[in-house]
Backbone as a chain_set.jsonl record, in Angstrom:
{"seq": "XXXXXXXXXXXXXXXXXXXXXXXXXXXXXXXXXXXXXXXXXXXXXXXXXXXXXXXXXXXXXXXXXXXXXXXXXXXXXXXXXXXXXXXXXXX", "coords": {"N": [[132.853, 132.706, 95.709], [131.154, 131.762, 93.755], [129.212, 130.507, 95.145], [127.79, 132.593, 96.381], [126.901, 133.722, 94.049], [125.121, 131.791, 93.11], [123.337, 131.817, 95.096], [122.253, 134.371, 94.905], [121.118, 134.163, 92.334], [119.208, 132.219, 92.787], [117.502, 133.607, 94.635], [116.628, 135.66, 92.98], [115.172, 134.243, 91.033], [113.26, 133.205, 92.636], [111.907, 135.519, 93.403], [111.033, 136.469, 90.912], [109.343, 134.327, 90.076], [107.387, 134.489, 92.159], [106.278, 136.995, 91.559], [105.101, 136.443, 89.051], [103.211, 134.566, 89.825], [101.593, 136.213, 91.374], [100.733, 138.097, 89.59], [99.284, 136.257, 87.834], [97.302, 135.373, 89.588], [95.974, 137.821, 90.099], [94.877, 138.31, 87.449], [93.352, 136.03, 87.055], [91.442, 136.439, 89.084], [90.223, 138.941, 88.292], [89.072, 138.15, 85.854], [87.298, 136.211, 86.714], [85.677, 137.724, 88.404], [84.292, 139.228, 86.523], [82.974, 137.169, 85.167], [81.443, 135.996, 87.166], [79.774, 138.244, 87.926], [78.504, 138.786, 85.518], [77.156, 136.328, 84.997], [75.399, 136.197, 87.277], [73.838, 138.433, 86.826], [72.742, 137.779, 84.359], [71.25, 135.557, 84.892], [69.472, 136.143, 87.093], [68.636, 138.731, 86.499], [69.149, 140.952, 88.015], [71.615, 143.205, 89.49], [74.378, 141.723, 91.142], [75.305, 141.347, 94.535], [78.167, 143.106, 95.749], [79.714, 141.964, 97.693], [79.221, 139.205, 97.531], [80.053, 138.741, 94.907], [82.771, 139.26, 95.156], [83.619, 137.406, 97.111], [82.935, 134.866, 95.837], [84.478, 135.072, 93.552], [87.112, 135.122, 94.628], [87.263, 132.618, 95.836], [86.941, 131.002, 93.633], [89.17, 131.787, 92.043], [91.333, 131.128, 93.713], [90.956, 128.304, 93.907], [91.363, 127.748, 91.132], [93.995, 128.379, 90.746], [95.29, 126.762, 92.592], [94.681, 124.289, 91.672], [95.96, 124.295, 89.142], [98.597, 124.205, 89.968], [98.949, 121.791, 91.087], [100.469, 118.645, 91.014], [100.553, 115.208, 89.702], [102.359, 113.402, 91.074], [105.576, 112.058, 90.061], [107.075, 112.686, 86.866], [108.484, 110.712, 85.657], [109.559, 107.464, 84.261], [107.088, 104.778, 84.638], [107.104, 102.177, 87.037], [107.389, 98.594, 86.41], [104.491, 96.586, 86.597], [103.853, 94.455, 89.43], [103.683, 91.057, 89.508], [101.613, 89.22, 91.272], [101.195, 86.584, 91.452], [103.251, 85.051, 90.431], [104.883, 83.226, 91.563], [103.269, 81.095, 92.147], [102.579, 79.826, 89.811], [101.626, 77.319, 87.675], [103.133, 74.943, 85.492]], "CA": [[132.076, 133.646, 94.936], [130.161, 131.095, 93.009], [128.13, 130.249, 96.185], [127.042, 133.867, 96.549], [126.2, 134.003, 92.758], [124.086, 130.804, 93.143], [122.244, 132.301, 96.124], [121.541, 135.572, 94.273], [120.301, 133.576, 91.255], [118.019, 131.518, 93.408], [116.527, 134.571, 95.185], [116.019, 136.353, 91.857], [114.236, 133.429, 90.491], [112.092, 133.173, 93.604], [111.22, 136.845, 93.339], [110.376, 136.513, 89.639], [108.224, 133.436, 90.069], [106.354, 135.04, 92.965], [105.613, 138.111, 90.828], [104.301, 135.824, 87.981], [102.128, 133.931, 90.51], [100.703, 137.271, 91.829], [100.035, 138.573, 88.347], [98.278, 135.341, 87.385], [96.167, 135.456, 90.507], [95.058, 139.034, 89.735], [94.196, 138.08, 86.179], [92.264, 135.036, 87.344], [90.448, 137.102, 89.909], [89.479, 139.885, 87.489], [88.254, 137.349, 84.889], [86.317, 135.515, 87.51], [84.719, 138.641, 88.851], [83.528, 139.548, 85.374], [82.163, 135.884, 84.795], [80.391, 135.815, 88.155], [78.76, 139.248, 87.938], [77.726, 138.599, 84.298], [76.265, 135.196, 85.147], [74.247, 136.514, 88.216], [73.002, 139.509, 86.203], [72.033, 137.178, 83.236], [70.279, 134.525, 85.447], [68.497, 136.779, 87.912], [68.124, 139.966, 85.987], [69.482, 142.066, 88.812], [73.015, 143.234, 89.805], [74.816, 140.891, 92.258], [76.0, 142.083, 95.681], [79.624, 143.14, 95.497], [80.325, 140.978, 98.745], [79.034, 137.827, 96.916], [80.887, 138.611, 93.783], [84.204, 139.202, 95.574], [83.9, 136.139, 97.781], [82.954, 133.735, 94.997], [85.553, 135.159, 92.673], [88.205, 134.864, 95.248], [87.186, 131.177, 96.003], [87.194, 130.348, 92.264], [90.506, 132.028, 91.632], [92.268, 130.31, 94.478], [90.809, 126.967, 93.376], [92.037, 127.397, 89.833], [95.513, 128.473, 90.913], [95.714, 125.555, 93.306], [94.479, 123.127, 90.729], [96.919, 124.34, 88.154], [99.917, 123.915, 90.501], [99.037, 120.41, 91.795], [101.021, 117.613, 90.154], [100.152, 113.92, 90.157], [103.515, 112.534, 91.231], [106.716, 112.348, 89.182], [106.784, 112.365, 85.462], [109.347, 109.724, 85.172], [108.914, 106.161, 83.831], [106.468, 104.056, 85.635], [107.664, 100.831, 87.287], [106.663, 97.531, 85.825], [103.527, 96.032, 87.583], [104.307, 93.35, 90.087], [102.78, 89.923, 89.35], [101.44, 88.674, 92.608], [100.981, 85.108, 91.387], [104.453, 84.538, 89.653], [105.524, 82.122, 92.27], [102.319, 79.998, 92.27], [102.139, 79.459, 88.517], [101.806, 75.766, 87.375], [103.458, 74.767, 84.147]], "C": [[130.975, 133.023, 94.171], [128.942, 130.694, 93.945], [127.261, 131.46, 96.294], [126.26, 134.1, 95.181], [124.976, 133.003, 92.702], [122.964, 131.246, 94.013], [121.5, 133.518, 95.495], [120.755, 135.148, 93.085], [119.082, 132.896, 91.787], [117.057, 132.6, 93.979], [115.92, 135.368, 94.044], [114.932, 135.527, 91.229], [113.065, 133.266, 91.372], [111.239, 134.417, 93.559], [110.473, 136.865, 91.921], [109.182, 135.481, 89.541], [107.01, 133.909, 90.992], [105.652, 136.181, 92.29], [104.674, 137.499, 89.639], [103.075, 135.195, 88.586], [101.06, 135.005, 90.946], [99.96, 137.86, 90.659], [98.949, 137.575, 87.731], [97.036, 135.333, 88.316], [95.316, 136.726, 90.283], [94.3, 138.886, 88.526], [93.089, 137.131, 86.383], [91.069, 135.671, 88.139], [89.598, 138.148, 89.116], [88.537, 139.19, 86.557], [87.108, 136.727, 85.618], [85.285, 136.422, 87.997], [83.778, 139.056, 87.721], [82.56, 138.378, 85.148], [81.069, 135.82, 85.902], [79.287, 136.873, 88.105], [77.928, 139.223, 86.649], [76.699, 137.421, 84.413], [75.064, 135.537, 86.141], [73.297, 137.48, 87.504], [72.128, 138.791, 85.101], [70.957, 136.218, 83.802], [69.168, 135.28, 86.241], [67.892, 138.024, 87.463], [68.48, 141.25, 86.845], [71.089, 142.043, 89.113], [73.288, 142.394, 91.105], [75.387, 141.824, 93.26], [77.489, 141.956, 95.415], [80.351, 142.155, 96.522], [80.311, 139.577, 98.105], [79.945, 137.751, 95.748], [82.464, 138.509, 94.198], [84.508, 137.904, 96.255], [83.891, 134.925, 96.789], [84.101, 133.881, 93.997], [86.888, 134.79, 93.249], [88.394, 133.353, 95.484], [87.6, 130.442, 94.725], [88.584, 130.536, 91.779], [91.509, 131.193, 92.426], [92.152, 128.767, 94.151], [91.538, 126.665, 92.047], [93.463, 127.567, 89.9], [95.998, 127.172, 91.656], [95.589, 124.352, 92.447], [95.527, 123.132, 89.587], [98.243, 124.067, 88.665], [100.066, 122.614, 91.102], [99.516, 119.484, 90.702], [100.665, 116.28, 90.632], [101.38, 113.042, 90.218], [104.628, 112.954, 90.179], [106.345, 112.006, 87.784], [107.659, 111.347, 84.85], [108.688, 108.411, 84.712], [108.272, 105.43, 84.947], [107.052, 102.637, 85.808], [106.834, 99.797, 86.69], [105.615, 96.973, 86.924], [104.026, 94.761, 88.154], [103.269, 92.167, 89.904], [102.719, 89.155, 90.709], [101.486, 87.117, 92.643], [102.128, 84.452, 90.597], [105.041, 83.335, 90.293], [104.499, 80.929, 92.408], [101.851, 79.545, 90.898], [102.49, 77.84, 88.314], [102.073, 75.701, 85.891], [102.779, 73.544, 83.512]], "O": [[129.946, 133.658, 93.939], [127.805, 130.583, 93.487], [126.038, 131.319, 96.296], [125.134, 134.598, 95.179], [123.899, 133.407, 92.264], [121.788, 131.067, 93.697], [120.276, 133.629, 95.573], [119.726, 135.774, 92.831], [118.001, 133.034, 91.214], [115.85, 132.464, 93.783], [114.749, 135.733, 94.144], [113.863, 136.052, 90.916], [111.938, 133.194, 90.881], [110.013, 134.365, 93.663], [109.319, 137.291, 91.876], [108.141, 135.8, 88.966], [105.838, 133.748, 90.651], [104.44, 136.303, 92.469], [103.611, 138.044, 89.342], [102.001, 135.247, 87.988], [99.853, 134.768, 90.9], [98.752, 138.093, 90.705], [97.909, 137.984, 87.216], [95.894, 135.291, 87.859], [94.087, 136.671, 90.284], [93.137, 139.288, 88.496], [91.97, 137.381, 85.933], [89.894, 135.434, 87.857], [88.379, 138.2, 89.282], [87.365, 139.55, 86.45], [85.991, 136.745, 85.101], [84.115, 136.045, 88.044], [82.58, 139.219, 87.951], [81.373, 138.634, 84.948], [79.897, 135.61, 85.59], [78.098, 136.574, 88.21], [76.757, 139.602, 86.677], [75.552, 137.532, 83.981], [73.909, 135.21, 85.87], [72.078, 137.333, 87.59], [70.958, 139.128, 84.921], [69.875, 136.098, 83.227], [67.99, 135.006, 86.008], [66.811, 138.41, 87.907], [68.179, 142.387, 86.483], [71.746, 141.009, 88.992], [72.477, 142.398, 92.031], [75.878, 142.909, 92.949], [78.004, 140.936, 94.955], [81.422, 141.618, 96.237], [81.312, 138.863, 98.155], [80.6, 136.721, 95.591], [83.251, 137.765, 93.615], [85.568, 137.328, 96.01], [84.753, 134.053, 96.898], [84.669, 132.859, 93.612], [87.734, 134.231, 92.552], [89.507, 132.841, 95.361], [88.395, 129.502, 94.694], [89.17, 129.632, 91.183], [92.432, 130.617, 91.851], [93.157, 128.057, 94.134], [92.171, 125.632, 91.831], [94.164, 126.914, 89.127], [97.034, 126.605, 91.306], [96.419, 123.448, 92.55], [95.929, 122.064, 89.125], [99.082, 123.687, 87.849], [101.141, 122.274, 91.597], [99.017, 119.537, 89.578], [100.47, 116.11, 91.835], [101.46, 112.042, 89.504], [104.583, 114.014, 89.555], [105.464, 111.19, 87.514], [107.603, 111.121, 83.641], [107.468, 108.252, 84.757], [108.778, 105.416, 86.069], [107.44, 101.993, 84.833], [105.65, 100.037, 86.454], [105.972, 96.944, 88.102], [104.614, 93.985, 87.401], [102.08, 92.363, 90.156], [103.691, 88.549, 91.159], [101.759, 86.476, 93.659], [101.94, 83.331, 90.125], [105.644, 82.499, 89.62], [104.924, 79.834, 92.774], [100.795, 78.917, 90.812], [103.494, 77.289, 88.765], [101.354, 76.312, 85.1], [102.979, 73.272, 82.329]]}, "num_chains": 1, "name": "protein.A"}
């Protein structure tokens, strides 16, 4: 029974985290659409093409989500640096 409960808990957490990522993606996309359209209109003085706005907002939203989920290795303690010359030291 505990194995089934662990499986159900894992599936529910997977679904919850997927919904959070989808919601974050939509929020990032909507904010980026507003920023891109406002920027183009401010710089050029004309409204931007909706194709351009959607493409650039999608690329920027994907990049920001991918960048926020990327980690630089483990967060554990770092190993001591190895002294390459420890055997050739002269006293």
